[in-house]
Backbone as a chain_set.jsonl record, in Angstrom:
{"seq": "XXXXXXXXXXXXXXXXXXXXXXXXXXXXXXXXXXXXXXXXXXXXXXXXXXXXXXXXXXXXXXXXXXXXXXXXXXXXXXXXXXXXXXXXXXXXXXXXXXXXXXXXXXXXXXXXXXXXXXXXXXXXXXXXXXXXXXXXXXXXXXXXXX", "coords": {"N": [[0.786, -1.307, -0.005], [0.358, 2.351, -0.964], [1.4, 5.236, 0.441], [0.629, 8.569, 1.613], [0.88, 11.728, 2.769], [0.693, 10.547, 5.163], [-1.744, 9.564, 4.715], [-3.565, 6.361, 3.467], [-3.344, 5.341, -0.097], [-5.399, 5.486, -2.671], [-6.139, 2.903, -4.861], [-7.187, 3.076, -8.278], [-8.927, 3.138, -11.713], [-7.842, 5.902, -13.957], [-7.649, 9.37, -15.738], [-5.396, 11.048, -16.628], [-2.9, 13.904, -16.675], [-1.084, 14.881, -18.965], [1.617, 17.134, -19.434], [-0.118, 18.439, -22.263], [-1.004, 16.388, -22.973], [-3.863, 14.151, -22.014], [-4.297, 11.416, -20.781], [-6.681, 8.701, -20.984], [-7.614, 6.226, -18.323], [-6.081, 5.016, -16.865], [-3.985, 2.701, -14.659], [-4.273, 4.086, -11.325], [-3.141, 5.482, -7.785], [-4.576, 7.42, -5.232], [-4.62, 10.224, -3.224], [-7.248, 10.249, -0.577], [-7.242, 12.289, 0.723], [-5.307, 15.064, 0.744], [-5.609, 15.375, -2.239], [-4.05, 13.962, -4.292], [-2.539, 12.557, -7.108], [-1.361, 9.654, -8.827], [0.226, 7.983, -11.331], [0.052, 4.292, -11.28], [3.175, 2.351, -9.302], [3.917, 0.085, -10.72], [3.17, 0.092, -13.546], [4.312, 2.388, -13.978], [5.984, 2.58, -15.993], [5.411, 1.594, -18.967], [3.465, 4.203, -18.972], [5.175, 6.268, -19.225], [6.238, 5.77, -21.684], [4.71, 5.835, -23.406], [3.326, 8.113, -23.088], [5.242, 10.289, -24.241], [4.76, 9.435, -26.665], [2.822, 10.068, -27.814], [3.879, 12.379, -27.133], [4.647, 13.375, -28.705], [4.153, 13.215, -30.994], [1.915, 14.982, -30.867], [-0.557, 14.222, -30.054], [-3.362, 15.125, -28.431], [-5.651, 13.424, -26.765], [-4.964, 9.936, -25.896], [-5.821, 6.78, -24.871], [-4.881, 4.338, -22.761], [-5.699, 1.662, -22.384], [-5.724, 1.427, -24.608], [-3.64, 0.772, -25.677], [-1.737, -0.19, -24.009], [-2.035, -3.604, -22.393], [-3.379, -4.293, -19.635], [-3.919, -6.737, -17.808], [-3.411, -7.606, -15.348], [-5.042, -6.357, -13.033], [-6.504, -6.422, -10.829], [-3.971, -7.721, -9.544], [-2.836, -5.608, -9.595], [-3.31, -3.569, -7.777], [-3.549, -5.521, -5.038], [-2.829, -4.871, -2.743], [-4.103, -3.043, -1.681], [-6.978, -0.729, -1.325], [-9.389, -0.874, -3.468], [-11.244, 1.917, -5.67], [-13.219, 1.016, -7.564], [-14.016, -1.189, -6.973], [-14.822, -0.94, -4.602], [-17.886, -0.692, -2.671], [-18.679, 1.573, -2.638], [-17.076, 5.107, -3.365], [-18.274, 6.593, -0.837], [-17.511, 4.529, 1.068], [-15.0, 3.57, 0.784], [-14.086, 5.699, 1.92], [-15.396, 5.923, 4.459], [-13.255, 3.642, 5.631], [-11.113, 4.658, 5.621], [-11.434, 7.046, 7.781], [-11.915, 5.595, 9.935], [-9.739, 4.313, 9.964], [-7.937, 6.411, 10.331], [-9.378, 7.118, 12.848], [-8.929, 4.906, 14.77], [-5.693, 5.057, 14.607], [-5.867, 7.581, 15.648], [-6.039, 7.349, 18.504], [-3.931, 5.551, 19.431], [-2.334, 7.613, 18.989], [-2.729, 9.656, 20.713], [-2.205, 7.497, 23.306], [0.168, 7.824, 22.718], [0.961, 10.099, 23.803], [1.388, 11.987, 21.975], [1.449, 14.678, 20.803], [2.42, 16.379, 17.828], [1.454, 14.454, 16.424], [-1.653, 13.855, 16.926], [-2.726, 15.741, 15.986], [-2.056, 16.134, 13.175], [-3.359, 13.93, 12.577], [-6.147, 14.579, 13.332], [-6.452, 16.896, 11.632], [-6.595, 15.251, 8.912], [-8.385, 13.869, 9.593], [-10.747, 15.512, 9.981], [-10.649, 16.324, 7.3], [-10.978, 13.468, 5.376], [-14.139, 13.577, 6.743], [-14.928, 15.745, 5.878], [-14.203, 15.196, 3.333], [-16.328, 13.516, 2.894], [-18.958, 14.093, 3.543], [-19.517, 16.176, 1.44], [-19.401, 14.333, -0.559], [-21.76, 12.712, -0.759], [-23.558, 14.67, 0.025], [-23.465, 15.357, -3.006], [-24.004, 12.656, -3.988], [-26.968, 12.519, -2.904], [-28.528, 15.03, -4.201], [-28.237, 14.229, -7.132], [-29.929, 11.39, -7.124], [-32.226, 13.278, -6.406], [-32.278, 14.907, -8.808], [-32.903, 12.755, -10.759], [-35.17, 11.564, -9.564], [-37.459, 13.887, -10.538]], "CA": [[0.065, -0.283, -0.292], [0.921, 3.311, -0.635], [1.051, 6.319, 0.974], [0.189, 10.378, 0.982], [0.373, 12.79, 3.973], [0.049, 9.859, 6.248], [-2.755, 8.555, 4.711], [-3.229, 5.606, 2.236], [-3.547, 5.788, -1.409], [-6.504, 4.693, -2.813], [-6.068, 2.669, -6.506], [-8.107, 3.034, -9.295], [-8.132, 3.535, -13.324], [-8.656, 7.264, -14.15], [-7.569, 10.079, -16.276], [-3.568, 11.471, -15.931], [-3.06, 14.933, -17.671], [0.786, 14.654, -18.725], [1.007, 18.483, -20.55], [-0.961, 19.031, -23.314], [-1.806, 15.076, -23.213], [-4.877, 13.736, -21.156], [-3.958, 9.808, -20.834], [-7.513, 8.077, -19.899], [-7.998, 4.646, -18.213], [-4.632, 4.733, -16.31], [-4.086, 2.31, -13.008], [-3.979, 5.228, -10.879], [-3.439, 6.156, -6.545], [-4.546, 8.883, -5.489], [-5.192, 10.719, -2.146], [-8.717, 11.142, -0.708], [-6.838, 13.702, 2.017], [-4.951, 15.578, -0.179], [-6.014, 14.681, -3.782], [-2.884, 13.821, -4.794], [-2.899, 11.248, -7.862], [-0.069, 9.454, -9.049], [0.627, 6.913, -11.806], [0.696, 3.207, -10.274], [4.825, 2.567, -9.792], [3.459, -0.861, -11.709], [2.754, 0.585, -15.433], [4.886, 3.993, -14.672], [7.482, 2.461, -17.658], [4.678, 1.648, -19.761], [2.942, 4.786, -19.009], [5.969, 6.88, -19.675], [6.5, 5.539, -22.498], [3.093, 6.042, -24.21], [2.942, 10.475, -22.765], [5.984, 10.469, -24.792], [4.665, 8.977, -27.809], [1.854, 10.48, -28.129], [3.368, 13.959, -27.228], [5.718, 13.221, -30.07], [2.734, 12.495, -31.961], [1.222, 15.943, -30.766], [-1.769, 14.083, -29.354], [-4.338, 15.585, -27.176], [-5.794, 12.488, -25.239], [-4.977, 8.539, -25.222], [-6.921, 6.057, -24.034], [-3.544, 3.724, -22.208], [-5.91, 0.621, -23.056], [-5.819, 1.012, -26.451], [-1.857, 0.707, -25.779], [-0.985, -1.342, -22.515], [-2.413, -4.594, -21.52], [-3.529, -4.574, -18.138], [-4.111, -7.933, -17.423], [-3.188, -7.885, -14.087], [-4.846, -4.837, -12.035], [-6.296, -7.18, -9.12], [-2.456, -7.714, -8.655], [-1.938, -4.557, -8.982], [-4.388, -3.279, -6.565], [-4.072, -6.358, -4.047], [-2.064, -4.182, -1.405], [-4.614, -0.987, -1.448], [-8.571, 0.047, -1.141], [-9.61, 0.326, -5.36], [-12.685, 2.516, -5.741], [-13.522, 0.514, -8.076], [-14.206, -3.058, -6.45], [-15.987, -0.71, -3.05], [-19.163, -0.22, -2.986], [-18.8, 3.009, -3.2], [-16.002, 5.847, -2.848], [-17.971, 6.964, 0.636], [-17.451, 3.558, 2.361], [-13.519, 4.052, 1.05], [-13.459, 7.329, 2.835], [-15.704, 5.355, 6.039], [-12.129, 3.202, 5.615], [-10.208, 5.809, 5.579], [-11.639, 7.398, 9.032], [-11.437, 4.279, 11.127], [-8.092, 3.987, 10.336], [-7.124, 7.674, 11.255], [-9.172, 6.718, 13.756], [-7.467, 4.173, 15.512], [-4.489, 5.927, 14.594], [-5.68, 8.344, 16.881], [-6.295, 6.81, 19.74], [-2.58, 5.23, 19.639], [-1.477, 8.877, 18.912], [-3.659, 10.097, 22.218], [-1.443, 6.907, 24.164], [1.481, 8.105, 23.394], [0.726, 11.566, 24.33], [2.185, 12.674, 20.604], [0.741, 15.892, 19.915], [2.308, 16.895, 16.548], [0.533, 13.34, 15.193], [-2.723, 13.996, 16.895], [-3.125, 17.079, 15.31], [-2.107, 15.812, 11.944], [-4.555, 12.738, 12.426], [-7.624, 15.82, 12.97], [-6.329, 17.839, 10.193], [-6.729, 14.425, 8.255], [-10.065, 13.267, 9.589], [-11.725, 16.562, 8.508], [-10.93, 17.062, 5.63], [-12.31, 12.972, 5.063], [-14.58, 14.015, 6.611], [-15.715, 17.173, 4.897], [-14.919, 15.06, 1.485], [-17.465, 12.931, 2.537], [-20.111, 15.286, 3.234], [-20.024, 16.36, 0.029], [-19.775, 12.798, -2.081], [-23.206, 12.425, 0.106], [-24.496, 15.992, -0.526], [-23.813, 15.441, -3.914], [-24.808, 11.234, -4.178], [-28.438, 13.054, -2.862], [-28.183, 16.294, -5.321], [-28.339, 13.422, -8.277], [-30.693, 11.016, -7.18], [-33.617, 14.33, -6.299], [-32.621, 15.053, -9.774], [-33.516, 11.891, -11.31], [-36.91, 11.835, -9.097], [-37.8, 14.927, -11.26]], "C": [[1.096, 1.031, -0.116], [0.713, 4.147, 0.019], [1.292, 7.632, 0.929], [0.088, 11.002, 2.473], [0.055, 12.153, 4.733], [-1.106, 9.152, 5.821], [-3.208, 7.8, 3.492], [-3.774, 5.778, 0.974], [-4.603, 4.402, -1.789], [-6.215, 4.181, -4.583], [-7.269, 2.389, -6.964], [-7.969, 3.333, -10.257], [-9.124, 4.913, -13.455], [-7.614, 7.943, -15.528], [-6.689, 10.947, -15.847], [-3.914, 12.454, -17.086], [-0.975, 14.817, -17.377], [0.684, 15.918, -20.258], [0.145, 18.38, -20.793], [-1.695, 18.012, -23.281], [-2.84, 14.528, -22.206], [-5.184, 11.859, -21.593], [-5.452, 9.445, -20.221], [-7.213, 6.613, -19.737], [-6.358, 4.153, -17.842], [-4.635, 4.704, -14.561], [-3.542, 3.983, -12.25], [-3.714, 4.891, -9.05], [-3.368, 6.958, -6.071], [-5.201, 8.834, -3.686], [-6.564, 11.173, -1.724], [-8.059, 11.989, 0.429], [-6.414, 14.862, 0.963], [-4.993, 15.674, -1.338], [-4.471, 14.018, -4.608], [-2.538, 12.65, -5.611], [-1.473, 11.328, -8.091], [-0.152, 8.07, -9.743], [1.153, 5.808, -10.575], [1.867, 2.616, -10.764], [4.437, 1.065, -11.118], [3.857, -0.86, -13.375], [3.336, 1.665, -15.289], [5.792, 3.793, -16.541], [6.316, 2.662, -18.996], [3.806, 3.347, -20.085], [4.037, 6.295, -19.625], [6.436, 6.567, -21.301], [5.921, 6.134, -23.792], [2.65, 7.736, -24.15], [4.522, 10.35, -24.155], [5.773, 10.152, -26.008], [4.051, 10.058, -28.151], [1.632, 12.589, -27.943], [4.287, 14.337, -28.687], [4.734, 13.431, -31.441], [1.744, 14.263, -31.945], [-0.734, 15.604, -30.891], [-2.815, 14.666, -28.408], [-5.078, 14.892, -26.179], [-5.624, 11.489, -26.338], [-5.396, 7.763, -24.608], [-5.701, 4.63, -23.79], [-4.439, 2.402, -22.698], [-5.684, 0.177, -23.892], [-4.433, -0.396, -26.541], [-1.198, -0.439, -25.029], [-2.499, -1.537, -22.37], [-2.242, -4.687, -20.873], [-4.232, -4.662, -17.744], [-4.267, -8.138, -16.105], [-3.861, -6.879, -13.273], [-5.543, -5.231, -11.239], [-5.495, -7.811, -8.831], [-2.41, -6.673, -8.67], [-2.365, -3.793, -8.074], [-4.576, -3.884, -5.004], [-3.623, -5.299, -2.702], [-3.088, -2.894, -1.388], [-6.21, -1.108, -1.924], [-8.268, 0.335, -3.215], [-11.018, 0.39, -5.087], [-13.46, 1.801, -6.757], [-13.846, -0.873, -8.374], [-15.022, -2.317, -4.869], [-16.58, -0.534, -3.559], [-19.388, 0.981, -3.086], [-17.53, 4.311, -2.703], [-16.914, 6.263, -0.924], [-17.583, 5.299, 1.543], [-15.689, 3.516, 2.046], [-13.691, 5.166, 1.695], [-13.859, 6.641, 4.39], [-14.494, 4.74, 6.435], [-11.232, 4.001, 6.444], [-10.114, 6.975, 7.461], [-11.424, 6.547, 9.896], [-10.295, 4.708, 10.94], [-7.306, 5.284, 10.926], [-8.169, 7.71, 12.542], [-8.732, 6.087, 14.493], [-5.91, 4.824, 15.853], [-4.172, 7.168, 15.74], [-5.526, 8.311, 18.35], [-4.694, 6.201, 20.231], [-1.827, 6.819, 19.468], [-1.733, 9.891, 20.966], [-2.359, 9.194, 22.891], [-0.353, 7.586, 24.265], [1.876, 9.6, 24.219], [1.951, 12.046, 23.043], [1.006, 13.921, 20.262], [0.305, 15.97, 18.764], [1.396, 15.671, 15.703], [-0.647, 13.767, 15.392], [-3.222, 15.02, 16.367], [-2.887, 17.621, 13.505], [-3.112, 14.945, 11.468], [-5.951, 13.893, 12.034], [-7.275, 16.068, 12.106], [-6.682, 16.568, 9.168], [-8.465, 13.375, 8.039], [-11.138, 14.947, 9.586], [-11.9, 16.684, 7.703], [-11.389, 15.513, 4.837], [-13.484, 13.074, 5.467], [-16.021, 14.919, 5.911], [-16.006, 16.637, 3.376], [-16.55, 14.174, 2.161], [-19.223, 13.106, 2.426], [-20.577, 15.196, 1.992], [-20.236, 15.618, -1.283], [-21.648, 12.706, -1.513], [-24.18, 13.501, -0.245], [-24.838, 15.291, -2.437], [-24.352, 14.006, -5.267], [-26.598, 11.774, -4.166], [-28.634, 14.113, -3.913], [-28.857, 15.029, -6.337], [-29.281, 12.613, -8.273], [-32.084, 11.762, -6.688], [-33.409, 14.383, -7.338], [-33.132, 13.67, -10.57], [-34.852, 11.271, -10.906], [-37.395, 12.682, -9.92], [-37.848, 15.112, -12.559]], "O": [[2.162, 1.032, 0.5], [-0.427, 4.064, 0.476], [2.209, 7.983, 0.187], [-0.83, 10.674, 3.225], [-0.881, 12.589, 5.404], [-1.494, 8.182, 6.471], [-3.279, 8.449, 2.448], [-4.807, 6.447, 0.946], [-4.672, 3.206, -1.504], [-6.102, 5.044, -5.453], [-8.178, 1.744, -6.44], [-6.915, 3.953, -10.4], [-10.324, 5.099, -13.255], [-6.931, 7.187, -16.219], [-6.924, 11.637, -14.855], [-4.683, 12.274, -18.03], [-0.147, 14.743, -16.469], [0.153, 15.846, -21.367], [-0.737, 18.206, -19.952], [-2.903, 18.158, -23.467], [-2.217, 14.512, -21.144], [-5.962, 11.315, -22.377], [-5.627, 9.787, -19.052], [-6.731, 5.883, -20.603], [-5.677, 3.261, -18.35], [-4.904, 5.515, -13.674], [-2.656, 4.741, -12.643], [-4.192, 3.778, -8.831], [-2.326, 7.611, -6.131], [-5.863, 7.978, -3.099], [-7.1, 12.164, -2.222], [-8.967, 12.372, 1.168], [-7.302, 15.514, 0.413], [-4.013, 16.338, -1.674], [-4.462, 13.737, -5.806], [-2.214, 11.648, -4.972], [-0.649, 12.214, -7.864], [-0.495, 7.081, -9.095], [1.923, 5.933, -9.623], [2.036, 2.312, -11.945], [4.749, 1.204, -12.3], [4.57, -1.569, -14.086], [3.198, 2.381, -16.281], [6.016, 4.439, -17.565], [6.327, 3.594, -19.799], [3.554, 3.673, -21.245], [3.58, 7.176, -20.353], [7.038, 7.443, -21.922], [6.417, 6.672, -24.781], [1.912, 8.373, -24.901], [3.978, 10.405, -25.258], [6.664, 10.577, -26.744], [4.618, 10.976, -28.744], [0.78, 13.453, -28.15], [4.425, 15.345, -29.38], [4.902, 13.775, -32.611], [1.039, 14.611, -32.892], [-1.678, 16.209, -31.4], [-2.644, 14.19, -27.286], [-5.26, 15.33, -25.043], [-5.943, 11.773, -27.493], [-5.387, 8.045, -23.41], [-5.671, 3.854, -24.745], [-3.834, 1.879, -23.633], [-5.457, -0.994, -24.195], [-4.268, -1.527, -26.998], [-0.394, -1.304, -25.379], [-3.495, -0.818, -22.282], [-1.126, -5.132, -20.606], [-5.092, -3.898, -17.307], [-5.205, -8.815, -15.683], [-2.996, -6.35, -12.576], [-5.535, -4.378, -10.352], [-5.712, -8.631, -7.938], [-1.859, -6.255, -7.651], [-1.459, -3.235, -7.455], [-5.218, -3.386, -4.079], [-4.39, -5.166, -1.748], [-2.666, -1.791, -1.04], [-6.458, -1.656, -2.998], [-7.569, 1.074, -3.908], [-11.783, -0.433, -4.583], [-14.644, 2.136, -6.716], [-13.935, -1.512, -9.423], [-15.692, -3.039, -4.129], [-16.477, -0.218, -4.744], [-20.38, 1.413, -3.673], [-17.173, 4.268, -1.525], [-16.21, 6.203, 0.084], [-17.439, 5.311, 2.766], [-14.998, 3.43, 3.061], [-12.554, 5.362, 2.122], [-13.076, 6.686, 5.339], [-14.228, 5.024, 7.602], [-10.809, 3.926, 7.598], [-9.126, 7.426, 8.039], [-10.591, 6.832, 10.755], [-9.782, 5.498, 11.732], [-6.364, 5.267, 11.719], [-7.738, 8.453, 13.425], [-7.883, 6.666, 15.17], [-5.271, 4.991, 16.892], [-3.18, 7.572, 16.346], [-4.997, 9.107, 19.125], [-4.33, 6.426, 21.385], [-0.693, 6.978, 19.922], [-1.062, 10.414, 21.856], [-1.368, 9.89, 23.112], [0.172, 7.967, 25.311], [2.799, 9.945, 24.957], [3.121, 12.365, 23.255], [-0.022, 13.882, 19.586], [-0.83, 15.866, 18.297], [0.8, 15.861, 14.643], [-1.184, 14.186, 14.367], [-4.452, 15.073, 16.352], [-3.2, 18.62, 12.857], [-3.665, 15.015, 10.37], [-6.546, 14.035, 10.966], [-7.798, 15.363, 11.243], [-7.295, 17.105, 8.246], [-9.144, 12.754, 7.223], [-12.238, 15.064, 9.047], [-12.917, 17.052, 7.117], [-12.05, 15.679, 3.812], [-14.276, 12.665, 4.618], [-17.219, 14.824, 5.645], [-16.885, 16.918, 2.561], [-17.678, 14.41, 1.728], [-20.16, 12.651, 1.77], [-21.506, 14.562, 1.492], [-20.772, 15.859, -2.365], [-22.562, 12.644, -2.336], [-25.316, 13.332, -0.689], [-25.897, 14.923, -2.945], [-24.742, 14.032, -6.434], [-27.37, 11.536, -5.094], [-29.194, 13.494, -4.819], [-30.081, 14.915, -6.261], [-29.91, 12.687, -9.328], [-33.067, 11.035, -6.544], [-34.397, 13.826, -7.817], [-34.204, 13.962, -11.101], [-35.545, 10.603, -11.673], [-38.304, 12.005, -10.401], [-38.208, 16.198, -13.015]]}, "num_chains": 1, "name": "protein.A"}
């Protein structure tokens, strides 16, 4: 599992902009706290070759899946939470909140005020994201009913 700002990175397949080229269907890792996104290390070499060719051709968009076969997606993401396999993004956020709460208990026990403060900031950010996600989901459901 990869970590960012102390939080566990979440695996998914998404789009990544590399300079002027947008690459779709790339296995990525992203941080639900600070929104950092990185290409999954297991396919980073193939990704770099593809964007080099795409930029040489001045292609505004390419589909990673059209050029690179990623048959081992489950293996790539075996040590992390994967949003594509989770019940919902809300479940991923709840898992991250639970982990942070567990760590907060340890930080309190160790009387580590700096770590405790960092965890409180992380918990606030995760809670905000969960509220925003639930609000968007409720708005979409309401729009479908009208």
